[in-house]
C-alpha positions as CSV (number, residue, x, y, z in Angstrom):
1,X,122.0,99.5,129.0
2,X,118.3,99.0,128.4
3,X,117.8,96.4,125.6
4,X,116.0,97.6,122.4
5,X,112.5,96.2,122.2
6,X,111.3,95.3,118.8
7,X,107.5,95.2,118.2
8,X,107.3,92.3,115.8
9,X,103.5,92.9,115.3
10,X,104.2,96.4,114.1
11,X,107.0,95.0,111.7
12,X,104.4,92.6,110.3
13,X,102.1,95.5,109.5
14,X,104.9,97.4,107.7
15,X,105.7,94.2,105.8
16,X,102.1,94.1,104.7
17,X,102.4,97.6,103.3
18,X,105.0,96.4,100.9
19,X,102.5,94.1,99.1
20,X,104.9,91.1,99.3
21,X,103.1,88.9,96.9
22,X,103.1,91.6,94.2
23,X,106.8,92.3,95.1
24,X,107.8,88.7,94.7
25,X,106.5,88.7,91.1
26,X,108.1,92.0,90.3
27,X,111.4,90.8,91.7
28,X,111.2,87.6,89.7
29,X,110.6,89.4,86.4
30,X,113.5,91.6,87.2
31,X,115.7,88.7,87.8
32,X,114.6,87.4,84.4
33,X,116.1,90.6,82.8
34,X,119.3,90.2,84.9
35,X,119.7,86.6,83.9
36,X,119.1,87.0,80.2
37,X,121.5,90.0,79.8
38,X,124.7,88.7,78.0
39,X,127.1,90.8,80.0
40,X,129.0,90.2,83.2
41,X,128.0,91.6,86.6
42,X,129.4,91.1,90.1
43,X,127.5,89.3,92.8
44,X,127.4,92.5,94.8
45,X,125.7,94.3,91.9
46,X,123.3,91.4,91.4
47,X,122.3,91.5,95.0
48,X,121.9,95.3,95.0
49,X,119.9,95.3,91.8
50,X,117.4,92.7,93.2
51,X,117.2,94.5,96.6
52,X,116.6,97.9,94.9
53,X,113.8,96.4,92.7
54,X,112.2,94.9,95.8
55,X,112.5,98.1,97.7
56,X,111.1,100.1,94.8
57,X,108.2,97.8,94.4
58,X,107.5,97.8,98.1
59,X,107.7,101.6,98.2
60,X,105.1,101.9,95.4
61,X,102.8,99.4,97.2
62,X,103.1,101.3,100.5
63,X,102.4,104.6,98.8
64,X,99.3,103.0,97.1
65,X,98.1,101.9,100.4
66,X,98.6,105.3,102.0
67,X,96.8,107.1,99.2
68,X,93.9,104.6,98.9
69,X,93.3,104.0,102.5
70,X,89.8,105.5,102.3
71,X,88.6,103.3,99.5
72,X,90.4,100.3,101.0
73,X,88.2,100.7,104.1
74,X,85.1,100.2,101.9
75,X,86.2,97.0,100.1
76,X,86.0,93.5,101.5
77,X,89.2,92.5,99.8
78,X,91.2,95.4,101.4
79,X,89.5,96.5,104.5
80,X,91.8,94.5,106.8
81,X,94.9,96.2,105.5
82,X,97.0,98.0,108.2
83,X,95.9,101.5,107.4
84,X,92.1,100.9,107.3
85,X,92.5,99.0,110.6
86,X,94.4,101.8,112.2
87,X,97.5,99.6,112.8
88,X,99.8,102.2,111.2
89,X,99.5,106.0,111.2
90,X,99.0,107.4,107.6
91,X,102.0,109.8,108.0
92,X,104.2,107.0,109.1
93,X,103.1,105.0,106.1
94,X,103.9,107.9,103.7
95,X,107.3,108.5,105.3
96,X,108.1,104.8,105.1
97,X,107.1,104.7,101.3
98,X,109.1,107.8,100.4
99,X,112.1,106.6,102.4
100,X,112.2,103.3,100.6
101,X,111.7,104.8,97.2
102,X,114.5,107.4,97.6
103,X,116.8,104.8,99.1
104,X,116.2,102.3,96.3
105,X,117.0,104.7,93.6
106,X,120.1,106.2,95.3
107,X,121.4,102.8,96.1
108,X,120.9,101.6,92.5
109,X,122.6,104.7,91.1
110,X,125.6,104.5,93.4
111,X,126.3,100.7,93.4
112,X,124.9,99.5,90.0
113,X,124.5,102.2,87.4
114,X,122.6,105.4,86.6
115,X,120.5,103.9,83.7
116,X,119.1,101.1,85.9
117,X,118.4,103.7,88.6
118,X,116.6,106.0,86.0
119,X,114.3,103.1,84.9
120,X,113.6,102.2,88.6
121,X,112.7,105.8,89.3
122,X,110.4,106.0,86.3
123,X,108.7,102.8,87.5
124,X,108.2,104.0,91.0
125,X,107.0,107.5,90.1
126,X,104.7,106.2,87.4
127,X,103.0,103.8,89.8
128,X,102.8,106.4,92.6
129,X,101.8,109.6,90.6
130,X,100.4,108.4,87.2
131,X,98.6,105.3,88.3
132,X,97.7,105.7,92.0
133,X,97.1,109.4,92.1
134,X,96.2,110.2,88.5
135,X,94.4,107.2,86.9
136,X,93.0,104.8,89.4
137,X,89.9,106.9,90.3
138,X,89.4,108.6,87.0
139,X,89.4,106.1,84.1
140,X,88.6,102.5,83.4
141,X,91.9,102.4,81.4
142,X,93.8,102.8,84.7
143,X,95.1,99.3,84.6
144,X,96.2,99.6,81.0
145,X,98.2,102.8,81.2
146,X,99.3,102.1,84.8
147,X,100.7,98.7,83.6
148,X,103.8,100.6,82.3
149,X,105.1,100.7,85.9
150,X,104.8,97.0,86.5
151,X,106.2,96.2,83.1
152,X,109.6,97.8,83.6
153,X,111.5,95.3,86.0
154,X,113.0,93.2,83.2
155,X,114.4,96.3,81.6
156,X,115.8,97.4,85.0
157,X,117.4,94.0,85.4
158,X,118.9,94.1,81.9
159,X,120.2,97.6,82.3
160,X,121.8,96.7,85.6
161,X,124.0,94.3,83.8
162,X,124.5,96.0,80.4
163,X,124.0,99.7,81.2
164,X,122.1,99.9,77.9
165,X,118.9,98.4,76.5
166,X,118.1,96.0,73.7
167,X,115.0,94.6,71.9
168,X,114.6,91.5,74.2
169,X,114.0,93.3,77.5
170,X,111.6,95.6,75.8
171,X,109.6,92.6,74.5
172,X,109.6,91.2,78.1
173,X,108.2,94.5,79.2
174,X,105.6,94.3,76.5
175,X,104.6,90.9,77.7
176,X,104.0,92.1,81.2
177,X,102.2,95.2,79.9
178,X,99.8,93.1,77.9
179,X,99.4,90.6,80.9
180,X,98.4,93.3,83.3
181,X,94.8,94.1,82.0
182,X,93.5,90.6,81.8
183,X,95.1,89.8,85.2
184,X,93.4,92.7,87.0
185,X,90.2,92.7,85.0
186,X,89.7,89.1,85.9
187,X,89.9,90.0,89.6
188,X,87.6,93.1,89.0
189,X,85.0,90.8,87.5
190,X,84.9,88.8,90.7
191,X,85.1,91.9,92.9
192,X,82.8,94.0,90.8
193,X,80.5,95.0,93.6
194,X,83.4,96.0,95.7
195,X,84.7,98.4,93.1
196,X,81.3,99.8,92.4
197,X,80.8,100.5,96.2
198,X,84.1,102.2,96.4
199,X,83.4,104.2,93.2
200,X,86.5,102.9,91.4
201,X,85.8,103.0,87.6
202,X,87.2,99.6,86.8
203,X,86.2,98.3,83.4
204,X,83.4,95.9,84.6
205,X,81.8,98.8,86.6
206,X,81.9,101.3,83.6
207,X,81.5,99.1,80.5
208,X,79.8,96.0,81.9
209,X,80.8,92.3,82.2
210,X,80.4,91.4,78.6
211,X,82.7,94.1,77.3
212,X,85.3,93.3,80.0
213,X,85.3,89.7,79.0
214,X,85.9,90.6,75.4
215,X,88.7,92.9,76.4
216,X,90.3,90.2,78.5
217,X,90.3,87.8,75.6
218,X,91.7,90.4,73.2
219,X,94.7,91.1,75.5
220,X,95.3,87.4,76.1
221,X,95.5,86.8,72.4
222,X,97.9,89.7,71.9
223,X,99.9,88.6,74.9
224,X,100.3,85.0,73.6
225,X,101.4,86.3,70.2
226,X,104.0,88.6,71.7
227,X,105.3,85.9,74.0
228,X,106.2,83.7,71.0
229,X,108.0,86.5,69.1
230,X,111.4,86.1,70.9
231,X,111.6,82.6,69.6
232,X,111.2,83.7,66.0
233,X,113.7,86.5,66.5
234,X,116.3,84.1,67.8
235,X,116.5,85.7,71.2
236,X,115.0,82.7,72.9
237,X,114.9,79.1,71.9
238,X,112.7,76.0,71.6
239,X,112.6,75.2,75.3
240,X,111.0,78.6,76.1
241,X,108.9,78.4,72.9
242,X,107.2,75.2,73.8
243,X,106.4,76.3,77.4
244,X,105.2,79.8,76.1
245,X,102.9,78.0,73.5
246,X,101.4,75.5,76.0
247,X,100.9,78.3,78.7
248,X,99.4,80.5,76.0
249,X,96.9,77.8,75.0
250,X,95.9,77.3,78.6
251,X,95.4,81.0,79.1
252,X,93.3,81.4,75.9
253,X,91.3,78.4,77.0
254,X,90.5,79.9,80.3
255,X,89.8,83.2,78.6
256,X,87.2,81.6,76.4
257,X,85.7,79.7,79.3
258,X,85.4,83.0,81.2
259,X,83.7,84.6,78.2
260,X,80.9,82.0,78.0
261,X,80.5,81.4,81.7
262,X,78.2,83.2,84.0
263,X,80.0,82.0,87.1
264,X,81.8,85.0,88.8
265,X,84.4,82.5,90.2
266,X,85.7,82.0,86.6
267,X,87.2,85.5,86.9
268,X,89.0,84.5,90.1
269,X,90.3,81.2,88.5
270,X,91.7,83.2,85.6
271,X,93.3,85.7,88.0
272,X,95.2,83.1,89.9
273,X,96.2,81.3,86.7
274,X,97.5,84.5,85.3
275,X,99.9,84.8,88.2
276,X,101.1,81.2,87.6
277,X,101.3,82.0,83.9
278,X,103.7,84.9,84.3
279,X,105.8,83.1,86.9
280,X,106.2,80.0,84.6
281,X,106.8,82.1,81.5
282,X,109.7,84.0,83.1
283,X,111.0,80.7,84.7
284,X,111.1,79.4,81.1
285,X,113.3,82.4,80.0
286,X,115.7,81.4,82.8
287,X,115.6,77.7,81.9
288,X,116.1,78.5,78.2
289,X,119.6,79.8,78.9
290,X,120.5,76.2,79.9
291,X,118.5,74.4,77.2
292,X,118.7,76.9,74.3
293,X,117.7,75.3,71.0
294,X,117.4,77.8,68.2
295,X,114.5,77.6,65.7
296,X,115.6,78.0,62.1
297,X,113.1,79.1,59.5
């Protein structure tokens, strides 16, 4: 029998299509929703839910790379991706993306529950059709509206356990929704010339640097306010509240620094901090379950 040969270089290119760094953050926020849900769930369902969230995120990323392969070839940040480099055929990337998307939703529906599968399908389709195909090349509000897709993982995680929704997972979704614009606009400030060259109407290209910085600060302030709300509602405790408050002050401070600075690298610094911010904030929601101390008013 002839042994099956695996092309590990090709596997690496398909792995890149999944946008693994984005996927890891999506999965982590989904785990936050799973962890905070007060019900009980088997380990098999936990594993399945996490796997499906990862597959769904990867599918959306792969579809995005397939659809945007022409503009990716024009931008320094993305020109070395597998499709612009010709490492993967476009039709193979599309089949890969659609297969992952369908498999993720069907697996979630069959092994977890239909509500979680519905939210997963909405997130995938919103990112693929509304954001990637509908908004990205048409409006500077692409990131704001498109942020709905990336905001849903905590709700998917919660629904995986409870088969219903509640206020807390919706607040967590709102946190990610408000986090998304300053996160991406900060990068867009640094990559402004790239987006202009590719004719992508990101806010700095359309409205200018000053307006973008003002919008970033506004969203940061709204984000910080919403991040504290679960503490006053009694959904999360003092442990989370302290971490959210400190992280929020740091985020505001960096936003103010970006606003008054003329150094383009300040946008990149804010971009990287925003990733750390979201990771630590959701880590605090997990830790709060161990160290819950309610605040009484």
